[in-house]
Each structure stands twice: as structure tokens, then as C-alpha cells.
N, C-alpha and C positions, 0 to 999 in steps of 0.2 A: 505139535505145541500143545500144551496141556489148556484145558479150557478154563478161562478166568472169569470169576464173576464181577466183570466189568460191564455193566449195562446202562451207564449214564453218559448220554450224548447233549452237549451244549452247542447250542449254534445261534444264529440271529439271523434277522433279516436283510441286514446289510454285508453279511459275510459273502462275496461275489454276487451281490446285487440279487440274492435269493437262491443261488446255483447251489450252495452250501445244504439248504433245507431241501431243495429238489435231489441231490445225490442222497440224501438219508432217505427221502421218500423211495427212491429207485430202489435202496438196498434193501428197504424193508420188504418191497416185493419180492425181491430177487430170495429174501430169507423165509419166505411164505412155506418152502419145504421143510423149515425147520422154525415152524409156528411157534413153538416153545420158546425160543430165543426173541423172537420178534415180539412177542408179548409181554417178556420181561424189559424190554427196552425202556427207560424212562427218559422222555425226550424233553427238553428246554430251550426255549427261542427267546427273543430279546424283540423289543418295540425300539424304534430309533425316533427319538424325540426332537425332530427337526421339524420346521414349520413349512414344509413344501412336500407335496402340494398342499394348499391352504385348508384343505379337507382334515388334514391332520392336527390342525389347531382348536379342531372340534372334538375333545378328548373322548365326550360321551358317545361320539360315534366313529369317529378317527381311530381310536385305540383297538375297539370291537372288530372294524373292519381290515384294518392292518393284521389281527389275530386271524381271522378269518382267511386273510390272503396267505400267512405261514402255514395254518391247517393245510389249505390246498396243495401247497407246495411238498409239503411233507407227505400227504396222504393220509392224514389222520382225522378224524372228527374231533379231538380234544388231546390238549399237551398236558403234560403233567405239572409245567412251571413257565409261567409268562413273565417276562422281566422287562422292566425300563431299562435301557442300556445305557443310559448317563444321565446325570442331575441337571439337566436342561429346563430350565424352569422360565424363561424368558417370558412367553406368553401364557403359560399356563401355570397356575400354584400346584403346589405337591398336592394339596387338597382335591384339585380337581382332576389331576392324574390318578390319585387315588381312586377317584369315583369312575373312571374311565376303566381301571383294573378290576374294581368290582363289579361292574357290568360283564366283563368277560368271563366272570365267576359266575355271575347270575346265567348266563345265556349256555352255560356249560361248555366255553371254550378253551378252559383251562381248569386243573384241578386247586392251581396253588398260584401265587404270585409273589413277584419278587422284585428286587432293584438291582443295580449295577453301579459301581464306583460312587457311592452315596458316603458321605460324611456321617459320623456318629449323630450329630443333631438331625440331619437330613432324613436318615434312617429313623428316628424316632418320631419325628413328625409324620413320615408316611406311616409307621405303625399304627401311630395315634388316629391318623385318618382314616384307615383301614377298620379299626377298631370300632368307631362309630358306624361303620356299615356294616358290623357284624362279623368282621374278617380279622386276620392277622397275616402280619409280613412274613414271610417263609424263610427268605434269604435276602443277602446283600453279597453281590460277586465285586470282589475288589483284586487288586494286584496284591500277593503276599507271597514273600518268599525269603531265603537267606539276604537277598539282594534288595529287600525293599520290605523291612520289619517294621515300618510305621503304623500299621494298622495295630499292633499289638502293644503300641506305646502310649502310654496317656499322657494327654498334654495338661498343663496347668488350666488351661482355659475351660477344661473339662471336668474339673476337679481330680484329675489324675486319672479318670476312667478312659479306658482306651475303646476303640471301635468293637475289638475283638470280645472285650469283657461286655459291654453291652449287649452284642449279639447273645453272648451267653445268659444274661440276665433275662432277656425277652424270649428266648427260645428261636432265636432267629438264626439259621444256618449260614455260617461266614463260608464262602467258597472263594477259594484262592486260583485266580487267572495266572499264569505265565510263572508258574511255582519253581521251574527251572530256569527262569532267567532268560527265557528265548534260547535256552540249550547251553547257556554260559556256566550252569551247575550239573551238567550231564556227565563231566568228566571228559569229554570228547575235545574241549577248547582249552588252550593256555595263551600265556603271553606269546608264545612262539608260533601257535598255531589259532589264531584268533577266528572268531566265527564271520560268515559274511557280513556285508554292511546291510543295513535296513531294517535290522532287528532294534525297534524303537525303546521298548520298554527293558528298564535296568540295564541301559546303554553305558555302561562303565568300561575304562581302558581294563584290557586283561590283567595289564601289569599292576593294578590296583586291587585286582580280585586273587593275586597271588596266593596271599597268606591264607585267605579263606580255601581256597582249592586245596592247599596242602594238606589241611586239617580235613577236609572232606576226602579226600584219597586216604589217608590214615585211618579215618574213622570206618570208612568203607571195606578197606581190607580187613580191618578187625571184625567187622561183620560177615565178610564173604560176599558182599554185596557190591552192586555198582553204584557211583556217586549218585547218580540220580536218584536210586531207591532211599538214599540218606537224607538226600533233600528235601524228597516227598514225604519222607518219614518225619522230618522235622515240622513240618507244616503240621501233619496230622496230630502229632502231641501236642503242638500249640493249640489244638482244637478247633482247626478248619478242615475243610475238604479240598485237597489240589485237585485242579484240572489240568491234568498232564496231557499234553498233545503227544500222539504217537504218529509214525510214518511207516512203521514196520512190525511185523510178529515178535520180534526181538526184543523192541522197545515195550511192546505190552507186556511180556515178560518181565522184563527188570522193572517197569512202574509198579506191575502186581506184587514184587517182591515188599514194597513198600506198605502194602495194605495188610501183609500178614502180621499175626499174631506170634510168630514164634521167635521173633527179635525185635528189642526195643533199645533206642537210644539212651544211654544213662544220663543221669542229671549232670555230672561232668561233661558228657561229650554234649548235651544240648548247651551247657554253659560256654565250652571253648569255642564251638558254632557261632555263638551268638557275639563272642568276642570279638570276632573277626567280619560279623554280617554287616550291612550297609542299612541306615535308615531310611532312605527314599526320600521321596518328597511327594507333594501334590502339585497340580496346576488348576487355576483358576477356571479354566472353560469345561475340564470334562472330570479328570480325575481326584476326586474330592475326598474317598475314602481311603 
């Protein structure tokens, strides 16, 4: 397999109750023989804003303590990006959480801070709260794909300004999780061969996705790439960074084709894909953005 310049790792303390972070830490140790690769890794993790144990409510202390725990599992002294996993502000305001994030930067625990699943207005509040502390919000990670185009669509309530447009305006990087709709846009599945149950994001009947998948296959064939590369390229050309999961070297190769500059989707192809795309939705508890 060709070496790919794919060195961004996104994890969270809640993934496997810290096991994901521990695995990354172990892999970093094993790669010490390839120290250059280990040094080039860009690691991001997330704080889960839940009120248990109660010390997590003390954001000035709780967030830095949680960050230290993540660093210990990862085997590093500092992460590149520390994020709030979701917009849960029942017990703490956005301003208070911003204070906890700022403290992590002051202590040298992280280089930058971000959020996940925040709406446009919540993201603005967080950026403004960080600005008062001499910082800026680096990123907002939301579900964004051809099966959830909502972040790129402006609502009347926001004057037609979408979350994606606001990110670009403020210099906030929008990162797209589940950019392949949990495998539904990979080309592997169809109405006759649906994915296994339990994949909750973009959980639509495959029969509903057939028109989009037909276009995806046709566009992929025209460019000599896999469907997954087309779906990821769409996200990239919209102005977001797709966080595509991989389980094999072959999938790394496929996903890397999306980042290549030797091919691009035409305006007509982008428009046709979007014609059959799905807007998606939010939920009150977690997924606001």
C-alpha cells in the first residue's frame, strides 16, 4: 500500500469508555520505530458533558481533569484539539464551558479547542465566549453528508446563513462525522443488500436511497473511483473536512482518493447528487448542528 498523508485521529473519552484512547496510545508506542509518523499524528479527543461524577459539573476543574485523563490514556502530554462532545448545557452555561476549555489551553493540555454537534447560534456563543478569553473556536464537528445536508442549508430563523457559511465566516473548521452515512454511501450496500442494523446515523430505508446511489455509482465510474471517494469529495468541495472511518488498508486507499487533486466533481455532478440527497434533521438533546 502507498503511504498516505492521512494522520488525523479523532477519538473521545466515551468511545469504549476510554479504550479508543488507550488503543491509540498503544499504537503510538509501537510506531516509535517510525518516529516521524508518530510525530506527525494530529490527535483530537472530546469531553463528554454529563453531570456524573459531580466533579464534572465544576467545569473550571472538571474539564481540565478530564483532559488530563485523556492525555494519560493517549500517552501524550498535549493533544492538538480538545472538543466538547455535545451541546449539553443543563447545569453549565456555554460561557462556563468556554472557561473550562480556556483553562485547558492555559495549562498546555491542548493546542486548540472545538465543539461537536453545536448549532450555528450555539457555536457563535462559544466563539464569542472564547474570544473574551483571548482564544478562538477552532472547529465544530457535526454529521454532514449527502444523507444529511442540513448544516449547509440556511434557515429563515438565521437569515438564510447556514452553519457551514458561519463556520467559513469565522474561520471555524467544520468537520463532518459519518460522511458515508455509516457505510450507506460506500457502494457496498443496496436495497437488496442493506447494512447491518444498529447504525443509527442516517438510518433511512435503502429503498429510499436508491436514486442517490444510482447517481453515486455513475459519477464514481466516470471518475474511475469508488462511491466512497465521491461521497467524501462532495463533503470536501462543500468546504468541510470528512472524518471517514476505515477498517482496512483498502478502505484507506479508497478514502485517500477523495483528497487527491487530480480529479474534482463538476458543478453538474454536485447538483445532481444534491438533487437526490437528504436534508436530515436535528434532535433536542444532542444533535443541534
